[in-house]
N, C-alpha and C positions, 0 to 999 in steps of 0.2 A: 721426178724426185726419187732418186734411188741411190743405193750405196754400192760401192765396189770395194771388195777386199783386195788390197794390193799385196801380193806376195813379195817377199824379199828375193834378191838374186839367188840362184840355185847353185850351191857349191858342189864340188866333186865329192862323191860318196866315200867315206872312210873304208879302207880295204879290209880291216880286221874287226870292225865294230858292227854289231847288229843294228838294224834300222828300226828299233823299237821306240826309243825316245825320239821326238821330233827335233830336239836341239841338244847340244851338249850342255850338261849342267855346269860345266866349268866356264862357259861363256859369261862375260859380264852382263848383268841385267840393267837396262836403262831405267832411270827413275821415272815413274808415271807422272805425266803432266797434269796433276790434279787441278792446279790453278787454272790452266787454259780450259780444261774440260768443264770446270765449274762455271767459269765466265761465259762460255758459249752456251751452256745449259740455261743459265739465268737469262741471257739475252734472248734465246729462242723462246723461253717461257714468256718473256715480255711481249715479243712480236706475235706469238700465237694468242695470247690474251687479248691483245689489241685487235687481231684479226677476228677472233670470236665475238668481241663486242661490236665491231662494225657489222658483221653478218647478222647480228641480232637487232640491228637498227639503232644501236646506241651511238652517241657522239662523245667518245672519251677525250677528244681534243678540247671540247668546250666544257664538258662535265667529267673531269678525271675519275670521279667515283664510279662512273658507269662502266669502267673497265672490268668490274667484277662480273658483268654480264657475259664476259668471254670465258669465265672459268669452266663451264661444262665442256665446251669445245676444246679449249687449250689443254686441260688436264687429261682428257681422253686421248687426244692426238699424241701428246707427249708420252703417255703411258704406252701406247702402241709402238712408237718409235724406239723408246728406251728398251722395251721388252725385246724387240727385234734385235737391236744391237747387243744387248746382254746375252741373247742366245748365241750369237757369234763369239762374244768375248769369253763367256764361261766355258763353251766347248773348246775354244782355243787353249784356255788355261788347263782344262782337263787333259789335253794331249801334249802339254808342255810347249805349246807354240806361243812365242812372245807376241803380244798384241797390245795396241794402245787402248786407253779408255775410249768410250764412245765420244765422238765430237759432233755436236749439233751445229747446224748451219742456219742462223736466223735469216729472215728475208723481210723486206719492207712489205707489210700487209696491203698497202695501197697498190703496189705493183704485183705482188704475188699473193693471191687472195688468202691463202692459209697461213702465211707468216713464217714459213720455213721451207728450206730446200732439202730437208731430211737430215740424216746423220750418217756417220761412217766410223769404222775402226780401221786402223792401219796395221797390217801384219808386219812384224819386225824380224821374223825368222822363217825359213822355208818350211813347207809341209812336205814330208818325204814320202808319204804313202797315200794310196787312193782313198782308203777308208776314212781317215781323219779329214781329208780334203772334202769328201762328200758331207760328212757330219757338220763340219764348220760352216760349209756353204748352206746347208739345209736348215740348221736349227734356228737361224735368225728368222727366216720367213715363217717357219712353223710356229715359233713362239709368238711372233707378232700377230699371226693369223688368229690364234686362240683369243688374244685380247680383243682384236678387232671384231670377232664374232660376238663376244660378250657385249661389246659396245653397241653393235648393230641391234642385237636383241633388246637391250635396255632402251636404246633410243627409239626403236620402232613402237614400243609400248607407249611412248609419249609423243609420237609424230601425229600429224593431222592430215586429213583428206580435204582437198579444196577443189572447186570447179576449175577445169583447165582454162576456161576463158578468163579467170581472174588472175592467172599466173603469167609472168613473162620472165625473160632472162634465160640463163643457162639451164638446160635440163640434163639431169644425170642419167646415164645408162644403168641398167641393172644386170649385174652378173648373175649366174645361175643360183648362187647361194642366196643373194638378196631376194630374188624372185620367190624362192622357196620359203624363206623366212617371212616375207611380206604376205604370202598367201596364207600362212599359218597364223600370223599375229595381227594382221590388219584387215578390217572388214571394208573392202573396197567396193564401191558401186560398179556396175557393169561398164558404163561408158561415161565420158565427159568429165572425169575426175582424175586428179593426180595426187600422188603422195608427197607431202612436204616433210622432209626429214627434220627431226629434232637435231640440235647441234651435236649431241652425243652420237646419234645415228650417222650424221654426216661425217664426223671424225672417223667412225667405224668404216664408212664407205671409202674414205681416203685410205685407211689401213688396208682394205681389201685391194684397192687399186695399186697401191705401192707394193703389196705382196706379189701381185701378178707381174708388175714391172721387174721386180728383182728376180723373179723365177724365169724370165726369158732366157733361153739357152744360148746366150751370146757372150763371147769373150770371157771376161772375169767378173761378170755379174754372178749373183748367187746361183742362178740357174746354169750359168756357164761352168761353175765349179762342179756342180752335180753331174752335168753332162760329161765333163772331162773324166770324172771319176768312173763313170759308167762305160764310156765308149772310147776313151783314150784319144788317139790322133784323129778319129772320125769326128771329134768335137768341132773341128774347123768347118767341115762340110755342113754340119747341123747349124752352126752359127751363120754361115752364108745363106742357107735356105731360110732361116728365121728372118734375117735382115731383108731378103728379097720379099718374103711373105708380108712383113710389116709395110714395106714400100707399096706392095700391091694393094693391101687393105686400105692404106691411107690415100691411095690414088683413085679409089672407086668412085669418088665424087665426080670425077671427070666424066664418067659414064652415066651420071644421074642417079647413082646408088648412094643411099645415105652412108656417110663415112666420116671418120675423124681424121683430118690431115695430120694430126699429131703423131700418128703411127708412122707416117712417112719421115717425119723429123726424127723419131726414135730409131728408125732403120738407118738413116744417115749417121746419126750419132753413134750407133753401135758399130758401124763400119769404120768411123773415124777413130773411136777409142781402141779398136783392134778386135779381130776375130780369133786370134790365136790365144792359147793358154800355155803358160809355162809348164813344162813337163815335171811330173813327180819323178824322183830318182828311182824309187822302187816301183816300177809299173807292173811288176808281176804279182804284187801282193793282192790276194783275193779279198773281195768284199764279203763281209759276214751277212748272214740272213737278216739280222737287225738293220744293217746299213741298206740292204736292198729294200726292206720295208719302208725305211725312211725316204728313200728315193721314190718309191711308189706313192707314199703319202704326199710328197712334194708335187708330183705330177697331178694327183687328184686335186690338191689345193689350187694349182694353177688353173685347172679346168673349171673350178668353182668360182674363181675370182676374176678371170680374164673377161673383159668387156669389149666387144668389137667396136662399139660406139660409146665411149665413156661420157662424152660431152656432145650436146647438140644445142642449136640456137633457134 
């Protein structure tokens, strides 16, 4: 579940105009598709409500009123996804880059447990300089990460500790950040017990996982934008190494090492979607100190949220 920001085709640079604005103010502005964005938002709110209720043990198909039990999970997850996309959207508007409103993608909760495939925005004009490209790519994950951390902290305070023998099903991996917060906020016995996340904490965990996925330095993922802004054409080499690394991590199970085969799928998907990044026109424009700090913060967030084995059975 991740979003790709799809840049528009790259026009030839004007010969006598400075490359300060990202688009010409004389270009016609398309009308925002408020209706479509609202319908998709409401549909995804419904599917995530249903998913949250089912995870809580309710049967909203038989007792429709039980769907309210999905509110904590649904509202938390929707807040994380919306904040992520608005980070992209508002930064795009700040730099004069045309972008669509966030579009949410609902998913049947019986097939896809959390009730959504995520959300995305569509870039409708080119990004001409490295700095704006980096900020637009980074501000989504950073904004969503902040809300996810708040959700994890709030949810951990209401989570429970149960004997491992009493639990079955899918077990979630713990990124470094969750391990640190769990050690601070939860009194865990030494052995034989597992932490059962409250729905708000589980939504926060998904937010951390989605943040790591989007920060992978592949193609036109958010991490790909940041990597291209930092390293230019070397971005493709980094994408290839990342795809091969994901494939290797996902294949460790063949050698008896605990692994999540989903990383192999993500590596293949990254290769299929493309390892290249459209070039910015002004590749010589320097990054500011603030933009380099944003890139450093993004790298730190990736390290704190990446989980080598996010799911085990």
